[in-house]
C-alpha atoms as one frame of an Amber mdcrd trajectory, in Angstrom:
protein
  33.891  14.539   2.265  37.400  13.784   3.449  38.074  12.322  -0.001  37.761
  15.775  -1.555  41.158  16.922  -0.349  42.693  13.604  -1.340  41.228  13.844
  -4.843  42.619  17.366  -5.035  46.106  16.326  -3.979  46.815  12.717  -4.872
  46.421  12.805  -8.624  49.369  15.154  -9.037  51.866  12.543  -7.908  50.266
   9.406  -9.250  52.807   8.561 -11.948  56.027   8.193  -9.936  57.704   4.794
 -10.236  60.311   3.366  -7.937  63.064   0.890  -8.502  62.129  -1.718  -5.957
  58.865  -3.595  -6.211  58.443  -3.816  -2.422  58.738  -0.066  -1.923  56.295
   0.586  -4.718  53.855  -1.940  -3.274  54.008  -0.525   0.257  53.501   3.000
  -1.069  50.522   1.826  -3.105  48.963   0.100  -0.105  49.489   3.257   1.924
  47.746   5.301  -0.725  44.910   2.765  -0.742  44.502   3.306   2.985  44.695
   7.074   2.532  42.043   7.057  -0.185  39.695   4.964   1.960  40.248   7.336
   4.909  42.210   4.871   7.043  44.715   7.532   8.025  46.461   5.869  10.967
  47.103   2.765   8.896  48.331   4.771   5.896  50.907   6.552   8.060  52.375
   3.230   9.120  52.887   2.252   5.486  54.442   5.613   4.596  56.761   5.248
   7.592  58.086   2.033   6.086  58.848   3.768   2.803  60.585   6.750   4.425
  62.752   4.381   6.462  63.677   2.324   3.384  64.197   5.285   1.032  64.471
   8.528   2.999  65.430  10.461  -0.122  62.006  10.044  -1.719  59.676  13.066
  -1.549  56.281  11.472  -2.160  55.861   9.399   1.032  56.450  12.505   3.154
  53.790  14.305   1.153  51.233  11.510   1.482  51.974  11.209   5.183  51.353
  14.938   5.533  47.935  14.537   3.893  47.064  11.794   6.386  48.206  13.961
   9.291  46.116  16.902   8.080  43.073  14.671   8.170  44.021  13.629  11.708
  44.428  17.318  12.716  48.153  16.845  13.321  49.032  20.112  11.609  52.494
  20.488  13.105  53.474  17.025  11.942  51.964  17.700   8.525  53.962  20.916
   8.168  57.183  19.106   9.024  56.457  16.363   6.492  55.670  18.881   3.742
  58.950  20.643   4.447  60.820  17.330   4.211  59.021  16.629   0.953  59.893
  20.015  -0.552  63.516  19.690   0.494  63.606  16.615  -1.726  61.415  17.955
  -4.527  60.780  21.730  -4.553  58.552  21.418  -7.629  55.825  19.335  -6.016
  53.079  21.973  -6.103  50.599  20.168  -3.902  53.108  20.023  -1.079  53.018
  23.832  -0.930  49.238  23.596  -0.863  49.244  21.005   1.925  51.809  22.927
   3.965  49.739  26.068   3.524  46.750  24.211   4.958  48.826  22.962   7.891
  50.213  26.417   8.630  46.853  28.108   8.266  45.317  25.614  10.672  47.989
  26.621  13.206  47.214  30.343  12.716  50.488  30.909  10.855  48.770  33.004
   8.215  51.908  34.645   6.833  53.546  31.254   6.316  50.393  29.911   4.684
  50.179  32.868   2.294  53.832  32.382   1.406  53.117  28.750   0.511  50.033
  29.588  -1.532  51.967  32.257  -3.421  54.646  29.708  -4.248  52.057  27.196
  -5.398  50.291  29.839  -7.469  53.536  30.536  -9.317  53.138  27.090 -10.837
  49.343  27.113 -11.082  48.147  30.742 -11.079  44.436  29.948 -11.392  44.243
  27.168  -8.817  40.869  27.822  -7.220  41.455  26.204  -3.851  44.794  27.913
  -3.268  43.238  31.264  -4.188  40.371  30.617  -1.753  42.756  29.606   1.003
  44.916  32.665   0.404  41.889  34.952   0.606  40.756  33.264   3.823  44.226
  33.673   5.325  44.036  37.418   4.682  40.566  37.469   6.264  41.913  35.699
   9.322  44.651  38.362   9.496  41.873  40.953   9.179  43.576  42.343   6.094
  40.329  42.673   4.218  41.645  44.871   1.399  44.232  42.245   0.485  41.547
  39.556   0.661  39.348  41.530  -1.730  42.199  41.704  -4.260  42.518  37.906
  -4.127  38.755  37.547  -4.519  38.919  39.683  -7.659  41.438  37.246  -9.161
  39.317  34.347  -7.985  36.127  35.706  -9.565  37.889  36.307 -12.868  39.244
  32.780 -13.004  36.146  31.022 -11.586  33.210  33.365 -12.044  30.534  30.671
 -11.870  31.537  29.009  -8.624  29.055  29.751  -5.848  31.444  28.998  -2.982
  33.541  32.024  -3.972  30.614  34.301  -3.208  29.825  32.479   0.025  33.371
  32.912   1.261  33.498  36.569   0.290  30.091  37.065   1.877  31.496  35.646
   5.123  34.312  38.175   4.880  31.888  41.074   4.454  29.838  39.805   7.383
  32.965  39.685   9.519  33.736  43.283   8.507  30.239  44.265   9.586  29.169
  45.082   6.028  25.856  43.235   6.082  24.675  44.840   2.829  27.603  43.485
   0.801  27.381  40.135   2.602  23.710  39.854   1.740  24.415  40.656  -1.913
  27.054  37.908  -2.148  24.846  35.361  -0.416  22.021  36.234  -2.802  24.302
  35.624  -5.783  25.526  32.324  -4.313  21.962  31.117  -3.777  20.941  32.161
  -7.300  23.874  30.146  -8.663  23.248  27.098  -6.457  19.785  27.113  -4.855
  20.305  23.630  -3.378  23.269  24.383  -1.083  21.878  24.486   2.452  24.726
  26.413   4.189  24.137  29.356   1.853  20.675  29.797   3.365  22.069  29.228
   6.851  24.681  31.954   6.314  22.159  34.382   4.864  19.885  33.744   7.832
  22.646  35.032  10.125  22.788  38.249   8.104  19.028  38.676   8.315  19.157
  37.994  12.045  21.838  40.629  12.581  19.739  43.081  10.546  16.737  42.214
  12.792  14.840  40.724   9.836  13.546  37.776  11.848  10.939  36.665   9.305
  13.586  36.428   6.571  16.000  34.672   8.930  13.328  32.125   9.800  12.482
  31.591   6.124  16.136  30.948   5.245  16.646  28.544   8.121  13.505  26.666
   7.119  14.942  26.288   3.631  18.347  25.234   4.967  16.677  22.535   7.063
  14.519  21.516   4.111  17.676  20.885   2.107  19.697  19.341   4.924  17.606
  17.796   7.657  20.577  16.595   9.708  22.524  19.799  10.411  22.149  20.564
  14.121  23.385  24.138  13.807  20.427  25.098  11.625  17.977  23.901  14.275
  19.837  25.679  17.086  19.852  28.934  15.135  16.208  28.520  14.232  15.405
  27.911  17.871  17.066  31.222  18.683  15.110  33.046  15.971  11.848  31.483
  17.104  12.594  32.478  20.674  13.148  36.062  19.584   9.772  35.860  17.819
   8.166  34.603  21.077   7.525  31.186  19.557   8.604  29.192  22.613   6.918
  26.012  21.421   8.753  26.157  18.103  12.086  26.900  19.773  11.565  23.994
  22.151  10.783  21.680  19.237  14.063  22.637  17.541  16.100  21.910  20.645
  14.209  18.634  21.110  15.186  17.654  17.571  18.883  18.316  18.144  18.936
  16.496  21.471  17.119  13.573  19.881  20.123  13.150  17.588  22.807  14.112
  20.062  21.818  13.877  23.703  25.087  15.585  24.698  24.646  18.727  22.610
  25.283  21.243  25.382  24.001  24.355  23.643  20.674  22.678  22.911  20.536
  21.236  26.442  21.275  24.566  28.136  18.813  26.482  26.007  16.087  23.900
  26.422  16.666  23.980  30.166  16.103  27.741  30.159  12.940  27.406  28.098
  11.602  24.656  30.338  12.364  26.849  33.352  10.502  29.695  31.697   7.360
  27.628  31.114   7.460  26.024  34.568   8.633  22.547  33.509  11.103  22.603
  36.380  11.936  18.935  36.907  12.760  18.354  33.265  14.723  21.602  33.185
  16.845  20.210  36.018  17.476  17.088  33.923  18.854  19.249  31.114  21.173
  21.167  33.411  22.285  17.870  34.990  23.563  16.774  31.581  25.308  20.103
  30.980  27.062  19.978  34.348  28.049  16.349  33.867  29.748  17.242  30.575
  31.042  20.655  31.714  31.707  20.610  35.466  32.876  24.240  35.269  29.649
  25.558  33.723  28.688  27.799  36.613  25.713  29.299  34.811  24.225  25.824
  34.599  24.870  25.407  38.362  23.136  28.705  39.090  20.104  27.877  36.978
  19.884  24.456  38.574  20.131  26.070  42.005  17.158  28.282  41.172  15.251
  25.245  39.947  16.083  23.212  43.051  14.718  26.099  45.107  11.521  26.185
  43.031  11.018  22.429  43.479  11.660  22.517  47.228  15.095  20.877  47.158
  16.747  23.490  49.360  19.772  21.337  50.180  20.531  20.854  46.489  19.902
  24.533  45.910  22.400  25.600  48.588  25.009  23.190  47.262  24.751  24.619
  43.758  24.755  28.226  44.985  27.901  27.463  46.969  29.684  26.188  43.869
  28.834  29.411  42.055  29.801  31.705  44.945  33.151  29.974  45.373  33.910
  30.815  41.762  32.330  34.289  41.838  32.805  35.596  45.404  31.351  39.035
  44.539  28.215  37.722  42.860  25.563  39.497  44.932  22.465  37.644  43.599
  24.083  34.356  44.607  24.345  35.381  48.250  20.786  36.704  48.355  19.455
  33.536  46.712  21.438  31.240  49.023  20.227  33.267  51.982  16.616  32.561
  51.024  17.341  28.846  50.541  19.064  28.584  53.921  16.137  30.349  55.579
  13.824  27.704  54.093  16.085  25.118  55.757  15.721  27.023  59.071  19.425
  27.893  58.975  18.717  31.460  60.028  22.281  32.213  61.092  23.637  31.110
  57.773  20.894  33.005  55.973  21.770  36.188  57.844  25.468  35.816  57.051
  24.740  35.514  53.334  22.302  38.413  53.419  24.709  40.808  55.143  27.615
  39.640  52.967  25.583  40.541  49.896  24.552  43.840  51.461  28.154  44.794
  52.239  29.301  43.946  48.729  26.471  46.057  47.351  27.420  48.964  49.559
  31.027  48.812  48.418  29.944  48.632  44.815  27.615  51.559  45.224  30.397
  53.603  46.792  32.724  52.681  43.956  35.253  51.098  46.320  35.577  48.005
  44.152  34.422  46.738  40.776  32.324  43.697  40.217  28.814  42.628  39.377
  25.967  44.982  40.187  23.637  44.073  43.000  20.326  42.551  42.042  18.178
  41.122  44.794  15.858  39.112  42.648  18.178  36.527  41.117  15.471  35.062
  38.970  15.111  38.319  37.072  18.754  39.413  37.021  19.855  41.087  33.819
  16.474  40.970  32.135  16.746  44.644  31.293  19.516  43.912  28.808  18.584
  44.530  25.199  20.383  41.359  24.222  19.028  38.135  25.673  21.714  35.874
  24.230  25.347  35.189  25.040  28.183  33.431  23.274  29.189  30.033  24.563
  32.569  31.276  25.781  31.070  34.241  27.671  31.488  33.388  31.368  29.840
  36.513  32.809  27.680  34.989  35.536  25.189  37.867  35.250  24.185  36.403
  31.885  23.102  33.113  33.434  19.586  33.327  32.011  20.496  34.138  28.416
  20.201  31.678  25.559  23.529  30.394  24.286  24.643  30.967  20.700  27.719
  29.654  18.941  30.780  31.822  19.454  31.387  34.128  16.521  35.089  33.327
  16.631  34.355  29.607  16.770  31.880  29.881  13.910  34.436  31.693  11.803
  37.107  29.174  12.713  34.908  26.233  11.789  33.703  27.851   8.588  37.138
  28.794   7.342  38.605  25.533   8.585  36.199  23.753   6.290  37.049  26.100
   3.457  40.794  25.756   3.701  40.669  21.999   4.008  38.676  21.685   0.839
  35.794  19.743   2.338  32.921  22.018   1.556  33.011  22.414  -2.203  30.502
  19.687  -2.861  28.931  19.264   0.556  25.144  19.022   0.478  25.060  19.029
  -3.318  26.267  15.478  -3.753  23.802  12.617  -3.802  25.617   9.451  -2.862
  24.418   5.933  -3.436  24.442   3.867  -0.285  27.803   2.051  -0.471  28.617
  -1.617  -0.948  28.124  -4.175   1.784  31.112  -6.200   2.924  31.894  -8.933
   5.412  34.249  -7.509   8.009  34.812  -7.199  11.753  34.091  -3.512  12.353
  31.550  -0.878  11.423  30.872   2.799  12.118  28.203   3.629  14.661  25.062
   5.215  13.227  22.803   7.098  15.625  19.782   6.719  13.357  20.179   3.366
  11.644  20.681   1.061  14.606  20.307  -2.062  12.509  22.072  -5.383  12.703
  22.293  -6.841   9.214  21.471 -10.523   9.387  22.123 -13.487   7.132  21.754
 -17.118   8.155  24.858 -18.225   6.249  27.007 -15.683   8.089  25.448 -16.519
  11.444  26.055 -20.238  10.912  29.683 -19.535  10.016  30.123 -17.428  13.150
  28.485 -20.109  15.260  31.143 -22.614  14.143  33.815 -20.168  15.430  36.033
 -20.712  12.411  37.710 -17.323  12.891  39.011 -15.568  15.982  36.531 -12.703
  15.499  32.866 -12.500  14.644  32.014 -11.505  11.084  29.410  -8.829  10.459
  27.721  -7.417   7.395  27.937  -3.661   6.989  28.177  -0.917   4.412  29.709
   1.512   6.922  33.262   0.302   7.408  35.264   1.800  10.250  38.896   2.857
  10.078  41.211   0.800  12.282  42.751   2.022  15.504  46.463   1.541  16.149
  45.726  -1.423  18.364  43.534  -3.042  15.729  46.171  -2.484  13.063  48.793
  -4.232  15.180  46.373  -7.057  15.952  45.683  -7.712  12.273  49.353  -7.730
  11.297  49.882 -10.267  14.069  46.872 -12.214  12.822  48.367 -12.337   9.321
  51.480 -13.945  10.751  49.424 -16.407  12.795  47.362 -17.481   9.791  50.536
 -17.800   7.719  51.882 -20.239  10.302  48.671 -22.264  10.129  48.853 -22.339
   6.341  52.454 -23.587   6.444  51.255 -26.495   8.558  48.172 -27.138   6.429
  48.253 -25.606   2.914  44.627 -26.691   2.357  43.277 -24.811   5.387  40.482
 -22.850   3.731  39.487 -20.921   6.832  43.057 -19.790   7.441  43.264 -18.408
   3.904  39.878 -16.738   4.364  40.877 -15.227   7.715  44.170 -13.960   6.311
  42.336 -12.487   3.312  40.109 -10.552   5.719  43.186  -9.268   7.551  44.837
  -8.176   4.305  41.610  -6.456   3.276  41.428  -4.574   6.570  45.013  -3.337
   6.254  44.174  -2.220   2.684  46.498  -4.735   0.977  44.028  -5.561  -1.766
  46.399  -7.530  -4.004  47.267 -10.023  -1.254  43.640 -10.235  -0.145  42.552
 -11.209  -3.661  45.299 -13.840  -3.839  44.049 -15.421  -0.618  40.411 -15.335
  -1.746  41.581 -17.045  -4.947  43.229 -19.774  -2.878  40.090 -20.257  -0.811
  38.031 -20.774  -3.953  40.597 -23.069  -5.536  40.230 -25.369  -2.545  36.504
 -24.822  -1.968  34.696 -23.493  -5.076  31.422 -23.244  -3.097  32.729 -20.809
  -0.456  30.092 -18.099  -0.985  31.550 -15.497   1.355  34.910 -15.612  -0.429
  33.238 -14.787  -3.767  31.357 -11.951  -2.116  34.343 -10.320  -0.446  36.587
 -10.865  -3.451  34.113  -8.882  -5.540  34.132  -6.079  -2.978  37.932  -5.950
  -2.822  38.237  -5.980  -6.607  35.790  -3.109  -6.714  37.792  -1.133  -4.167
  40.965  -1.752  -6.095  39.281  -0.562  -9.277  37.879   2.517  -7.522  41.312
   3.447  -6.266  42.824   2.953  -9.720  40.249   5.287 -11.230  40.880   7.842
  -8.469  44.358   8.337  -9.872  42.858   9.904 -12.991  42.364  13.644 -13.138
  39.761  15.191 -10.868  37.726  16.432 -13.797  37.673  13.030 -15.390  36.538
  11.402 -12.163  33.833  13.984 -11.647  32.574  13.369 -15.142  32.762   9.608
 -14.904  30.917   9.349 -11.604  28.085  11.781 -12.161  24.494  10.630 -12.071
  21.910  12.952 -13.602  18.773  13.487 -11.546  15.988  15.801 -12.648  15.978
  17.950  -9.519  14.105  21.110 -10.339  16.106  23.031 -12.900  19.330  21.412
 -11.766  20.080  18.348 -13.780  23.475  17.409 -12.464  24.261  15.760  -9.178
  27.162  13.491  -8.440  27.782  10.318  -6.551  31.249   9.877  -5.150  31.020
   6.304  -3.914  31.156   4.505  -7.240  33.657   4.483 -10.094  32.321   4.678
 -13.619  31.819   1.908 -16.095  33.056   4.097 -18.906  36.315   2.201 -18.884
  38.751   3.014 -21.637  40.799  -0.151 -21.774  40.198  -3.859 -21.879  41.904
  -4.502 -18.553  39.421  -2.370 -16.663  36.500  -3.838 -18.557  37.816  -7.253
 -17.606  37.858  -6.252 -13.917  34.201  -5.289 -14.127  33.414  -8.647 -15.678
  35.266 -10.488 -12.898  33.293  -8.575 -10.250  29.997  -9.424 -11.946  30.968
 -13.099 -12.156  31.690 -13.204  -8.428  28.280 -11.739  -7.566  26.641 -14.115
 -10.030  28.288 -17.050  -8.249  27.129 -15.792  -4.855  23.552 -15.566  -6.124
  23.780 -18.985  -7.775  25.067 -20.638  -4.600  22.885 -18.659  -2.172  19.902
 -17.018  -3.933  18.655 -15.563  -0.654  21.799 -13.506   0.011  20.253 -10.068
  -0.577  23.528  -8.162  -0.260  24.865  -9.682  -3.475  21.882  -8.301  -5.406
  22.424  -4.924  -3.750  26.135  -4.785  -4.545  25.556  -5.916  -8.108  22.943
  -3.192  -8.414  25.536  -0.647  -7.368  27.894  -2.017  -9.984  25.147  -1.669
 -12.612  24.622   1.945 -11.554  28.311   2.644 -12.031  27.931   1.237 -15.547
  24.891   3.472 -16.168  22.793   0.343 -16.628  20.006   1.663 -14.405  17.391
  -0.735 -15.701  19.443  -3.750 -14.597  20.332  -2.001 -11.336  16.653  -1.429
 -10.552  15.998  -5.099 -11.209  18.760  -6.089  -8.757  17.502  -3.740  -6.040
  13.982  -5.087  -6.598  15.233  -8.659  -6.157  16.857  -7.622  -2.881  13.672
  -5.916  -1.677  11.551  -8.961  -2.599  13.724 -11.016  -0.264  13.937  -8.351
   2.443  11.033  -5.861   2.367  12.763  -3.705   5.017  16.026  -3.276   3.110
  16.354   0.503   3.470  19.511   0.885   1.397  17.974  -0.974  -1.530  14.954
   1.353  -1.523  17.254   4.369  -1.382  19.474   3.290  -4.263  16.531   2.092
  -6.332  14.972   5.503  -5.804  18.089   7.221  -7.122  18.283   4.846 -10.070
  14.655   5.555 -10.926  15.247   9.291 -10.675  18.163   8.914 -13.064  15.692
   7.490 -15.592  13.219  10.302 -15.022  10.790   8.046 -13.130  10.162  10.737
 -10.523   7.029   9.410  -8.830   8.338   5.924  -8.151  11.772   7.321  -7.306
  10.290   9.579  -4.637   8.173   6.718  -3.314  11.311   4.612  -2.878  13.124
   7.450  -1.149  10.152   7.957   1.147  10.296   4.302   2.158  14.057   4.556
   2.681  13.537   7.567   4.949  10.885   5.705   6.887  13.372   2.867   7.418
  16.104   5.169   8.733  17.999   6.809   5.848  17.342  10.424   6.770  19.141
  11.872   3.725  16.277  10.572   1.616  14.049  13.362   2.899  16.485  16.024
   1.782  16.460  14.633  -1.751  12.667  14.398  -1.773  12.415  18.045  -0.774
  14.823  19.062  -3.481  12.886  17.050  -6.028   9.589  18.663  -5.052  10.884
  22.198  -4.465   9.561  23.489  -7.772
């Protein structure tokens, strides 16, 4: 989703030309890196341009976009200001600076920027949304409502407008108006999971637990991977006395993220409640390891140690709590009992009388502090509210379930809104992306697969390159150290090539380096040289096709947003909704011969890979993706089928074949493919299946 903001911003400035070829090339490479979310690398390229031509506005703007995506809002604001000093008519720089200021809680400055941008583009939806949110964050709700009126007039059919306004009403405490807006949003887009999640919060606050549970079930049905939905459902189930169901929700979250502290803490409390003491201790161990200052976790673990007979551990934990809360009466009473079990009667008496004296002082009103409660295990159970926010450090609330902070929820929600990342979230259906030969890949907690091919393994075994090649369709952005290493590697390979101009592996290694630093033009040149020397070098054909595809995708991204959205949409018959989009693939509806020629070159490269190595399943897969982008779903299905015939456990091929079949209206076989993909580890498949079968 990080591409959404880049789509929104980059196309405005896509036509600027510069006098020197080198400057233009470096700027283009930087924008390549920015588009493919390699933000650290892109900044290095933009730095080169600003040093060479400090009077240019655009590199400061692009660098600001990269910094926003790296959460460097102060740096982004400075770059936008430098950009606008050079070109005060660059509208998107006002937008970007507004985002940076808003993210730093400078709401007045953000509103000023949005107003300036709206002078040029008065109906810009995202700037209107951001302006409204800024007023909400200032708690100037009347002003926000005025902006929402303008927004609804200009974009009356956009569901996110109602969701954002509903959040405002909820923040005001107007649950009736919030519920009405959420209802409208869901009627307009019944497949957007967060809408149900937000409405569930309203129902929960109105004590309509059945409705809250129903909405959270639907949210999870539409998006099976959102931890927050499970945590909230666990809370609702707990309030409905469904301890087993609440426990199952926390188990699910921890299964994905073993360090999710809210789920761990809450599950520890539930385990304590049902007498599963040893495993409750394990949960609190994790919480304390991650948050050494979580004194409520210490106190609960102390109680559990006492229950399990570990009196030494119990006393140690009580002592940590008492040191932090020296007037916490239940802590002294509890430690007194633990010490007595250890036959430390003197120590037990000291704690008992200390607690008694504190209680006496409290009762006489001589000092303020926590009220005395002898039975620590039942402290505070008379409270009507059995939950607490994560930031609430009142030790008397040690046995309450944790919920997300309201302020943190609002911050996260509006942060997503103002950064433009939520417009299409959970309504896009993305094809699994292309495979590539590279050195790095993103970690996936679910799909822990190592993609194998004998040709690649044999090449690695010969140690022809300094690093081991791997096949992946989840490329990772480079760190600063990796970036520096690959620029050095380019120089090293260049030296080898000077000594031996026919060194195929040096050209191939340098091509990989150029590809990783997003210099597609130079990468293609080196792949060309590899194949001129060795026309049977299969991996060079494969990667050249991938790089050409990336270059083409970036070129198309410079078109207008509307054109891209239209060109990349795939139509799936999902209930009454017939339009879903895929944002990984550019369209084959190319308007000029040059682009058509690029598609033909990519196809030829995959054809050569398959000719030279018919068992290389990733070439069939990638060619299938290319066919999908050309709307040739029949040929794409054939390619995915060929890949599956050679690798019956190829999850991505099942997933993409399922989407291709759905695009042809072949619902039954499409769902069957998605089911198999889900079984093999692509969890998003289940969300699509549920959407397909919802009616």
